[in-house]
DRENDO-1510 file (C-alpha; in Angstrom, 1 decimal, always signed):
<recs>
REC; n; res; u; v; w
REC; 1; UNK; +0.0; +0.0; +0.0 .
REC; 2; UNK; +1.1; +3.6; -0.6 .
REC; 3; UNK; +1.6; +6.3; +2.0 .
REC; 4; UNK; -2.1; +7.0; +2.1 .
REC; 5; UNK; -3.0; +3.4; +2.9 .
REC; 6; UNK; -4.3; +2.4; -0.6 .
REC; 7; UNK; -3.7; -0.5; -2.9 .
REC; 8; UNK; -5.2; -0.6; -6.4 .
REC; 9; UNK; -6.0; -3.9; -8.0 .
REC; 10; UNK; -6.6; -4.0; -11.8 .
REC; 11; UNK; -8.2; -7.3; -12.9 .
REC; 12; UNK; -9.0; -6.2; -16.5 .
REC; 13; UNK; -12.4; -7.8; -16.6 .
REC; 14; UNK; -14.5; -4.7; -17.0 .
REC; 15; UNK; -16.9; -3.6; -14.3 .
REC; 16; UNK; -17.1; -5.5; -11.0 .
REC; 17; UNK; -20.6; -6.0; -9.6 .
REC; 18; UNK; -19.7; -8.2; -6.6 .
REC; 19; UNK; -16.6; -9.7; -5.0 .
REC; 20; UNK; -15.3; -11.7; -2.0 .
REC; 21; UNK; -11.9; -12.6; -0.6 .
REC; 22; UNK; -10.8; -15.9; +1.0 .
REC; 23; UNK; -9.5; -16.1; +4.5 .
REC; 24; UNK; -5.8; -15.2; +3.9 .
REC; 25; UNK; -6.7; -12.7; +1.1 .
REC; 26; UNK; -4.6; -14.5; -1.5 .
REC; 27; UNK; -7.7; -15.3; -3.6 .
REC; 28; UNK; -10.6; -13.2; -4.7 .
REC; 29; UNK; -13.9; -14.2; -6.4 .
REC; 30; UNK; -15.4; -11.5; -8.7 .
REC; 31; UNK; -18.2; -11.2; -11.2 .
REC; 32; UNK; -18.3; -8.6; -14.0 .
REC; 33; UNK; -22.1; -8.4; -14.2 .
REC; 34; UNK; -22.3; -11.6; -16.3 .
REC; 35; UNK; -23.2; -15.2; -15.6 .
REC; 36; UNK; -19.5; -16.0; -14.8 .
REC; 37; UNK; -17.5; -15.9; -11.6 .
REC; 38; UNK; -13.7; -15.5; -11.8 .
REC; 39; UNK; -11.2; -16.7; -9.2 .
REC; 40; UNK; -8.0; -14.7; -9.1 .
REC; 41; UNK; -4.9; -15.8; -7.1 .
REC; 42; UNK; -2.1; -13.6; -5.9 .
REC; 43; UNK; +1.2; -14.9; -7.3 .
REC; 44; UNK; +4.5; -13.0; -7.0 .
REC; 45; UNK; +2.6; -9.8; -6.5 .
REC; 46; UNK; +0.3; -10.2; -9.5 .
REC; 47; UNK; -3.3; -11.3; -9.5 .
REC; 48; UNK; -3.7; -14.2; -11.9 .
REC; 49; UNK; -6.9; -15.7; -13.1 .
REC; 50; UNK; -6.9; -19.4; -12.0 .
REC; 51; UNK; -10.6; -20.6; -12.3 .
REC; 52; UNK; -13.9; -19.6; -13.9 .
REC; 53; UNK; -17.4; -20.7; -12.7 .
REC; 54; UNK; -19.9; -20.8; -15.6 .
REC; 55; UNK; -22.8; -22.7; -14.0 .
REC; 56; UNK; -25.3; -19.8; -13.8 .
REC; 57; UNK; -27.3; -18.9; -16.9 .
REC; 58; UNK; -28.0; -15.3; -16.0 .
REC; 59; UNK; -26.2; -12.4; -14.3 .
REC; 60; UNK; -24.5; -13.2; -10.9 .
REC; 61; UNK; -25.9; -11.0; -8.2 .
REC; 62; UNK; -24.1; -12.2; -5.1 .
REC; 63; UNK; -20.9; -13.8; -3.9 .
REC; 64; UNK; -19.7; -14.7; -0.4 .
REC; 65; UNK; -16.7; -16.7; +0.6 .
REC; 66; UNK; -16.7; -18.6; +4.0 .
REC; 67; UNK; -13.3; -18.1; +5.6 .
REC; 68; UNK; -13.1; -21.2; +7.7 .
REC; 69; UNK; -14.7; -23.8; +5.5 .
REC; 70; UNK; -13.4; -22.3; +2.3 .
REC; 71; UNK; -16.8; -22.5; +0.6 .
REC; 72; UNK; -18.0; -20.0; -2.0 .
REC; 73; UNK; -21.7; -19.4; -2.4 .
REC; 74; UNK; -23.1; -17.6; -5.5 .
REC; 75; UNK; -26.6; -16.5; -6.5 .
REC; 76; UNK; -27.9; -15.1; -9.8 .
REC; 77; UNK; -30.9; -13.8; -11.7 .
REC; 78; UNK; -31.6; -17.3; -12.9 .
REC; 79; UNK; -33.2; -18.1; -9.5 .
REC; 80; UNK; -30.4; -20.5; -8.6 .
REC; 81; UNK; -27.5; -20.6; -6.1 .
REC; 82; UNK; -24.4; -22.8; -5.9 .
REC; 83; UNK; -22.0; -23.7; -3.2 .
REC; 84; UNK; -18.4; -24.5; -4.3 .
REC; 85; UNK; -15.7; -26.3; -2.4 .
REC; 86; UNK; -12.1; -27.1; -3.3 .
REC; 87; UNK; -11.2; -30.8; -3.2 .
REC; 88; UNK; -7.5; -30.2; -3.6 .
REC; 89; UNK; -7.5; -30.3; -7.4 .
REC; 90; UNK; -10.5; -28.4; -8.6 .
REC; 91; UNK; -13.7; -26.6; -7.5 .
REC; 92; UNK; -16.8; -28.7; -7.2 .
REC; 93; UNK; -20.3; -27.3; -6.7 .
REC; 94; UNK; -23.2; -28.5; -4.7 .
REC; 95; UNK; -26.8; -27.7; -5.7 .
REC; 96; UNK; -28.9; -25.3; -3.7 .
REC; 97; UNK; -32.7; -26.0; -3.5 .
REC; 98; UNK; -33.6; -22.3; -3.1 .
REC; 99; UNK; -37.3; -22.7; -4.0 .
REC; 100; UNK; -37.3; -19.2; -5.7 .
REC; 101; UNK; -39.6; -18.3; -8.5 .
REC; 102; UNK; -37.9; -15.0; -9.3 .
REC; 103; UNK; -34.3; -13.7; -9.3 .
REC; 104; UNK; -31.9; -14.0; -6.4 .
REC; 105; UNK; -30.5; -10.7; -5.4 .
REC; 106; UNK; -27.9; -11.2; -2.6 .
REC; 107; UNK; -26.4; -13.9; -0.5 .
REC; 108; UNK; -24.5; -14.0; +2.9 .
REC; 109; UNK; -22.9; -16.8; +5.0 .
REC; 110; UNK; -23.8; -17.0; +8.6 .
REC; 111; UNK; -20.9; -16.5; +11.1 .
REC; 112; UNK; -20.9; -20.2; +11.9 .
REC; 113; UNK; -20.8; -21.0; +8.1 .
REC; 114; UNK; -23.4; -23.7; +8.6 .
REC; 115; UNK; -26.2; -21.8; +6.8 .
REC; 116; UNK; -26.6; -18.8; +4.4 .
REC; 117; UNK; -29.3; -16.4; +3.5 .
REC; 118; UNK; -30.4; -15.6; -0.1 .
REC; 119; UNK; -32.5; -12.4; -0.8 .
REC; 120; UNK; -34.7; -12.5; -3.8 .
REC; 121; UNK; -37.4; -10.8; -5.9 .
REC; 122; UNK; -39.8; -13.5; -4.7 .
REC; 123; UNK; -40.6; -11.5; -1.5 .
REC; 124; UNK; -38.8; -14.3; +0.3 .
REC; 125; UNK; -35.5; -14.8; +2.2 .
REC; 126; UNK; -34.2; -18.3; +1.7 .
REC; 127; UNK; -32.2; -19.6; +4.6 .
REC; 128; UNK; -30.3; -22.6; +3.4 .
REC; 129; UNK; -28.6; -25.4; +5.4 .
REC; 130; UNK; -26.7; -28.5; +4.3 .
REC; 131; UNK; -28.3; -32.0; +3.9 .
REC; 132; UNK; -25.5; -34.6; +3.9 .
REC; 133; UNK; -27.6; -37.4; +2.5 .
REC; 134; UNK; -28.3; -35.6; -0.8 .
REC; 135; UNK; -25.3; -33.2; -0.8 .
REC; 136; UNK; -27.8; -30.4; -1.3 .
REC; 137; UNK; -28.3; -27.1; +0.5 .
REC; 138; UNK; -32.0; -26.8; +1.2 .
REC; 139; UNK; -33.9; -23.6; +1.8 .
REC; 140; UNK; -36.3; -22.7; +4.6 .
REC; 141; UNK; -38.2; -19.5; +3.7 .
REC; 142; UNK; -38.8; -16.3; +5.6 .
REC; 143; UNK; -41.7; -14.4; +4.1 .
REC; 144; UNK; -43.6; -12.8; +7.0 .
REC; 145; UNK; -44.6; -9.2; +6.1 .
REC; 146; UNK; -42.2; -8.9; +3.2 .
REC; 147; UNK; -44.0; -7.0; +0.4 .
REC; 148; UNK; -41.3; -6.4; -2.2 .
REC; 149; UNK; -37.8; -7.4; -3.5 .
REC; 150; UNK; -35.1; -8.1; -1.0 .
REC; 151; UNK; -32.0; -5.9; -1.7 .
REC; 152; UNK; -29.7; -6.8; +1.2 .
REC; 153; UNK; -29.2; -9.3; +4.1 .
REC; 154; UNK; -26.8; -9.4; +7.0 .
REC; 155; UNK; -26.3; -11.8; +9.9 .
REC; 156; UNK; -26.0; -10.9; +13.6 .
REC; 157; UNK; -22.8; -12.1; +15.2 .
REC; 158; UNK; -24.9; -14.6; +17.3 .
REC; 159; UNK; -25.7; -16.6; +14.1 .
REC; 160; UNK; -29.4; -16.5; +14.8 .
REC; 161; UNK; -30.7; -13.0; +13.9 .
REC; 162; UNK; -31.0; -11.8; +10.3 .
REC; 163; UNK; -31.3; -8.2; +9.1 .
REC; 164; UNK; -33.3; -7.8; +5.9 .
REC; 165; UNK; -33.6; -4.6; +3.7 .
REC; 166; UNK; -36.0; -4.4; +0.9 .
REC; 167; UNK; -37.7; -2.3; -1.8 .
REC; 168; UNK; -40.8; -2.0; +0.4 .
REC; 169; UNK; -38.9; +0.9; +2.2 .
REC; 170; UNK; -38.4; -1.2; +5.4 .
REC; 171; UNK; -35.6; -2.8; +7.3 .
REC; 172; UNK; -36.5; -5.8; +9.4 .
REC; 173; UNK; -34.8; -8.1; +11.9 .
REC; 174; UNK; -35.9; -11.8; +11.9 .
REC; 175; UNK; -35.1; -14.9; +13.9 .
REC; 176; UNK; -33.3; -17.5; +11.7 .
REC; 177; UNK; -33.0; -19.9; +14.6 .
REC; 178; UNK; -32.5; -23.6; +13.7 .
REC; 179; UNK; -32.4; -25.9; +16.6 .
REC; 180; UNK; -30.4; -28.6; +14.8 .
REC; 181; UNK; -27.7; -26.0; +14.0 .
REC; 182; UNK; -27.9; -23.5; +16.8 .
REC; 183; UNK; -28.6; -25.8; +19.7 .
REC; 184; UNK; -30.9; -25.4; +22.7 .
REC; 185; UNK; -28.9; -22.8; +24.6 .
REC; 186; UNK; -30.6; -19.4; +24.5 .
REC; 187; UNK; -28.5; -16.9; +22.5 .
REC; 188; UNK; -29.6; -13.7; +24.2 .
REC; 189; UNK; -29.2; -10.2; +22.7 .
REC; 190; UNK; -30.8; -6.8; +23.1 .
REC; 191; UNK; -32.9; -7.7; +20.0 .
REC; 192; UNK; -34.3; -10.8; +21.6 .
REC; 193; UNK; -33.7; -12.4; +25.0 .
REC; 194; UNK; -34.6; -15.9; +23.8 .
REC; 195; UNK; -34.4; -18.0; +20.7 .
REC; 196; UNK; -37.6; -17.1; +18.9 .
REC; 197; UNK; -39.0; -19.6; +16.4 .
REC; 198; UNK; -37.7; -19.4; +12.8 .
REC; 199; UNK; -39.2; -16.6; +10.8 .
REC; 200; UNK; -40.3; -14.5; +13.8 .
REC; 201; UNK; -40.3; -10.8; +13.1 .
REC; 202; UNK; -38.4; -9.1; +15.9 .
REC; 203; UNK; -38.1; -5.5; +14.6 .
REC; 204; UNK; -39.3; -3.4; +11.7 .
REC; 205; UNK; -38.2; +0.2; +10.7 .
REC; 206; UNK; -39.4; +2.4; +7.8 .
REC; 207; UNK; -37.2; +4.7; +5.9 .
REC; 208; UNK; -38.1; +8.3; +5.5 .
REC; 209; UNK; -39.9; +9.5; +2.4 .
REC; 210; UNK; -40.6; +5.9; +1.4 .
REC; 211; UNK; -37.2; +5.2; -0.1 .
REC; 212; UNK; -36.0; +1.6; -0.8 .
REC; 213; UNK; -33.2; +0.1; +1.2 .
REC; 214; UNK; -29.8; -0.5; -0.6 .
REC; 215; UNK; -27.7; -2.2; +2.1 .
REC; 216; UNK; -28.0; -3.3; +5.8 .
REC; 217; UNK; -25.2; -4.1; +8.2 .
REC; 218; UNK; -24.9; -5.2; +11.9 .
REC; 219; UNK; -22.1; -3.7; +14.0 .
REC; 220; UNK; -19.3; -6.0; +15.3 .
REC; 221; UNK; -21.0; -6.3; +18.7 .
REC; 222; UNK; -24.4; -6.8; +17.1 .
REC; 223; UNK; -26.0; -4.1; +19.3 .
REC; 224; UNK; -26.3; -1.6; +16.4 .
REC; 225; UNK; -27.8; -1.9; +12.9 .
REC; 226; UNK; -27.1; +0.4; +10.1 .
REC; 227; UNK; -28.6; +0.8; +6.7 .
REC; 228; UNK; -28.6; +3.2; +3.7 .
REC; 229; UNK; -31.5; +4.1; +1.5 .
REC; 230; UNK; -31.9; +5.5; -2.0 .
REC; 231; UNK; -32.9; +9.0; -0.7 .
REC; 232; UNK; -29.3; +9.6; +0.3 .
REC; 233; UNK; -30.0; +8.9; +4.0 .
REC; 234; UNK; -28.1; +6.8; +6.4 .
REC; 235; UNK; -29.9; +5.2; +9.4 .
REC; 236; UNK; -28.8; +3.6; +12.6 .
REC; 237; UNK; -30.6; +1.7; +15.4 .
REC; 238; UNK; -29.1; +1.1; +18.8 .
REC; 239; UNK; -30.9; -1.9; +20.3 .
REC; 240; UNK; -29.9; -0.8; +23.8 .
REC; 241; UNK; -31.7; +2.6; +23.5 .
REC; 242; UNK; -35.3; +3.4; +24.1 .
REC; 243; UNK; -37.6; +3.5; +21.1 .
REC; 244; UNK; -39.5; +6.7; +20.5 .
REC; 245; UNK; -42.0; +4.9; +18.3 .
REC; 246; UNK; -44.8; +2.7; +19.5 .
REC; 247; UNK; -44.1; -1.0; +19.2 .
REC; 248; UNK; -46.9; -3.2; +18.0 .
REC; 249; UNK; -47.2; -6.9; +17.3 .
REC; 250; UNK; -47.4; -6.2; +13.5 .
REC; 251; UNK; -44.6; -3.7; +13.5 .
REC; 252; UNK; -42.3; -4.3; +16.6 .
REC; 253; UNK; -39.7; -1.7; +17.5 .
REC; 254; UNK; -36.4; -2.3; +19.3 .
REC; 255; UNK; -34.0; +0.4; +20.4 .
REC; 256; UNK; -33.6; +4.0; +19.3 .
REC; 257; UNK; -33.4; +4.9; +15.6 .
REC; 258; UNK; -31.5; +7.9; +14.3 .
REC; 259; UNK; -30.9; +9.1; +10.7 .
REC; 260; UNK; -28.8; +11.6; +8.8 .
REC; 261; UNK; -29.7; +13.1; +5.5 .
REC; 262; UNK; -26.5; +13.4; +3.4 .
REC; 263; UNK; -25.6; +15.8; +0.6 .
REC; 264; UNK; -24.3; +12.9; -1.5 .
REC; 265; UNK; -25.8; +10.7; -4.2 .
REC; 266; UNK; -27.3; +7.5; -2.9 .
REC; 267; UNK; -25.1; +4.9; -1.1 .
REC; 268; UNK; -25.2; +1.4; -2.4 .
REC; 269; UNK; -23.1; -0.3; +0.3 .
REC; 270; UNK; -22.2; +0.1; +3.9 .
REC; 271; UNK; -19.9; -1.5; +6.6 .
REC; 272; UNK; -18.9; -0.9; +10.2 .
REC; 273; UNK; -15.2; -0.4; +10.9 .
REC; 274; UNK; -15.9; -0.8; +14.6 .
REC; 275; UNK; -18.9; -0.3; +16.9 .
REC; 276; UNK; -18.8; +3.5; +16.3 .
REC; 277; UNK; -17.5; +4.2; +12.8 .
REC; 278; UNK; -19.3; +3.5; +9.5 .
REC; 279; UNK; -18.1; +3.6; +5.9 .
REC; 280; UNK; -20.6; +4.0; +3.1 .
REC; 281; UNK; -20.1; +4.2; -0.7 .
REC; 282; UNK; -22.1; +4.5; -3.8 .
REC; 283; UNK; -22.9; +6.8; -6.7 .
REC; 284; UNK; -20.5; +9.5; -5.6 .
REC; 285; UNK; -17.6; +7.2; -6.4 .
REC; 286; UNK; -15.8; +7.6; -3.1 .
REC; 287; UNK; -16.2; +6.1; +0.4 .
REC; 288; UNK; -17.5; +8.3; +3.2 .
REC; 289; UNK; -16.8; +8.0; +6.9 .
REC; 290; UNK; -19.5; +8.5; +9.5 .
REC; 291; UNK; -19.3; +8.2; +13.3 .
REC; 292; UNK; -21.8; +7.6; +16.1 .
REC; 293; UNK; -21.1; +10.5; +18.5 .
REC; 294; UNK; -21.4; +10.4; +22.3 .
REC; 295; UNK; -25.0; +11.4; +22.1 .
REC; 296; UNK; -25.8; +8.4; +19.9 .
REC; 297; UNK; -26.4; +10.4; +16.8 .
REC; 298; UNK; -24.7; +10.0; +13.4 .
REC; 299; UNK; -22.2; +12.6; +12.2 .
REC; 300; UNK; -20.1; +13.1; +9.1 .
REC; 301; UNK; -16.4; +12.7; +9.5 .
REC; 302; UNK; -14.7; +12.9; +6.1 .
REC; 303; UNK; -14.6; +11.8; +2.5 .
REC; 304; UNK; -11.9; +9.1; +2.3 .
REC; 305; UNK; -10.3; +9.9; -1.0 .
REC; 306; UNK; -11.7; +13.2; -2.3 .
REC; 307; UNK; -8.9; +15.8; -2.5 .
REC; 308; UNK; -9.3; +19.0; -0.6 .
REC; 309; UNK; -10.3; +22.1; -2.6 .
REC; 310; UNK; -9.6; +25.7; -1.8 .
REC; 311; UNK; -12.5; +27.8; -0.9 .
REC; 312; UNK; -13.4; +30.4; -3.5 .
REC; 313; UNK; -15.3; +33.6; -3.3 .
REC; 314; UNK; -19.1; +33.4; -4.0 .
REC; 315; UNK; -20.0; +33.7; -7.6 .
REC; 316; UNK; -23.0; +35.4; -9.1 .
REC; 317; UNK; -25.5; +33.2; -11.0 .
REC; 318; UNK; -24.4; +34.8; -14.3 .
REC; 319; UNK; -20.8; +33.9; -13.7 .
REC; 320; UNK; -21.7; +30.4; -12.7 .
REC; 321; UNK; -23.8; +30.0; -15.9 .
REC; 322; UNK; -20.9; +31.3; -18.1 .
REC; 323; UNK; -18.4; +28.9; -16.4 .
REC; 324; UNK; -20.7; +25.9; -17.0 .
REC; 325; UNK; -21.3; +27.0; -20.6 .
REC; 326; UNK; -17.6; +27.4; -21.4 .
REC; 327; UNK; -16.9; +24.0; -19.7 .
REC; 328; UNK; -19.6; +22.3; -21.8 .
REC; 329; UNK; -18.2; +23.8; -25.0 .
REC; 330; UNK; -14.6; +22.8; -24.3 .
REC; 331; UNK; -15.2; +19.4; -22.8 .
REC; 332; UNK; -15.0; +16.0; -24.5 .
REC; 333; UNK; -16.9; +13.0; -23.0 .
REC; 334; UNK; -13.8; +10.8; -23.6 .
REC; 335; UNK; -11.6; +13.2; -21.5 .
REC; 336; UNK; -13.8; +13.2; -18.4 .
REC; 337; UNK; -11.7; +12.3; -15.4 .
REC; 338; UNK; -13.1; +12.4; -11.8 .
REC; 339; UNK; -10.9; +13.6; -8.9 .
REC; 340; UNK; -11.6; +10.3; -7.1 .
REC; 341; UNK; -9.8; +7.0; -7.3 .
REC; 342; UNK; -12.9; +5.2; -8.6 .
REC; 343; UNK; -14.0; +6.6; -11.9 .
REC; 344; UNK; -17.5; +5.2; -11.6 .
REC; 345; UNK; -20.1; +4.3; -9.0 .
REC; 346; UNK; -19.0; +2.0; -6.1 .
REC; 347; UNK; -21.0; -1.3; -6.3 .
REC; 348; UNK; -19.7; -2.9; -3.1 .
REC; 349; UNK; -17.7; -2.3; +0.1 .
REC; 350; UNK; -16.5; -5.3; +2.1 .
REC; 351; UNK; -14.4; -6.0; +5.2 .
REC; 352; UNK; -11.0; -7.3; +4.0 .
REC; 353; UNK; -9.0; -7.7; +7.2 .
REC; 354; UNK; -10.6; -7.9; +10.7 .
REC; 355; UNK; -9.5; -8.8; +14.2 .
REC; 356; UNK; -11.1; -11.3; +16.6 .
REC; 357; UNK; -13.7; -8.7; +17.7 .
REC; 358; UNK; -14.8; -8.0; +14.2 .
REC; 359; UNK; -13.2; -4.5; +13.9 .
REC; 360; UNK; -12.0; -3.8; +10.4 .
REC; 361; UNK; -8.5; -2.7; +9.7 .
REC; 362; UNK; -8.6; -3.0; +5.9 .
REC; 363; UNK; -11.7; -2.8; +3.6 .
REC; 364; UNK; -12.1; -3.3; -0.1 .
REC; 365; UNK; -14.3; -1.4; -2.6 .
REC; 366; UNK; -15.3; -2.5; -6.1 .
REC; 367; UNK; -16.9; -0.3; -8.8 .
REC; 368; UNK; -18.2; -0.1; -12.3 .
REC; 369; UNK; -14.8; +1.2; -13.5 .
REC; 370; UNK; -13.4; -2.3; -12.9 .
REC; 371; UNK; -11.1; -1.2; -10.2 .
REC; 372; UNK; -10.7; -3.0; -6.8 .
REC; 373; UNK; -9.2; -0.9; -4.1 .
REC; 374; UNK; -7.9; -2.0; -0.7 .
REC; 375; UNK; -8.1; +0.7; +2.0 .
REC; 376; UNK; -6.1; +0.7; +5.2 .
REC; 377; UNK; -8.7; +2.2; +7.5 .
REC; 378; UNK; -6.4; +3.9; +10.0 .
REC; 379; UNK; -3.9; +5.2; +7.5 .
REC; 380; UNK; -6.6; +6.4; +5.1 .
REC; 381; UNK; -8.6; +8.2; +7.7 .
REC; 382; UNK; -5.5; +9.9; +9.1 .
REC; 383; UNK; -4.4; +10.9; +5.6 .
REC; 384; UNK; -7.8; +12.3; +4.6 .
REC; 385; UNK; -8.2; +14.3; +7.9 .
REC; 386; UNK; -4.8; +15.8; +7.7 .
REC; 387; UNK; -4.8; +16.9; +4.0 .
</recs>
């Protein structure tokens, strides 16, 4: 990485719609918005393509790589999902009985890596577990009070709770408890003190101005839940706080929800660096850092790669119009270059390197420009705050 804590990875496959690293970060699985998944391996400082998965018939929409079991799960618009494992010589896939009648949109392994959740356009979340007798992964559906497409899912660290964001403007927390996998011992949390039956709705929150949810994420401790919506707003719920809204059986509320309307274009992805700091990225082409302050509210910290600009004197509307007109006359579409590292919208931000508590020291971002960037969180934040 350079002095600002950045490392650029050029894979030369065009745009990157989704990606996932293995445990030691020597391999990465990526999709370029097609039906193929490419596996790249780090060899002598270069990323070399070593495998290609071509089992899907339509565009791949989600990839996740289980670090301990070394399994890769993929899902696609063809309503299917596959789980790949390496037998020492080649990658072999197992079928997933997802029971979806519309496209799959996202996929995520649980922390124990014994199950995974698939979001879909079927108004269903398919929670899949392994059946040894058939070598299949079989889905158990969560569909209670889901009225539209699922855009994002994320697991609580306790392996039982599942956050779901959708196009019906709501973020929900469900119980994905499976006795045969999770055992009888109660896994208590501020969201639920006992192991509720599978599919139980534990909490529901509505975004402002009826805007669909683009991404959801639990904090490393699991006490906080963050999500971003398409109206350029970032939300956070602290399950330990007191809710200001009335909780009902149909729409239960847990904790205190806060939101921050941002001046940026919509975010498409979000992660927690730790229990207080959040990084979001999307159509502005650069990651943005937010922090939960001592009052429990969200506050903007800095843009992580946008260069500083000198403040200029206010311009009259006539001067602004003339500047825009001259810029339009002299510009060429082929010469447009943004002042950001990514030259197009960020599609996904993922944790790259974490410690035992789940705090992120390095995160990765992928974008439509085909660039994959690794960000050293501490160095990048210090660099951007100093410049």
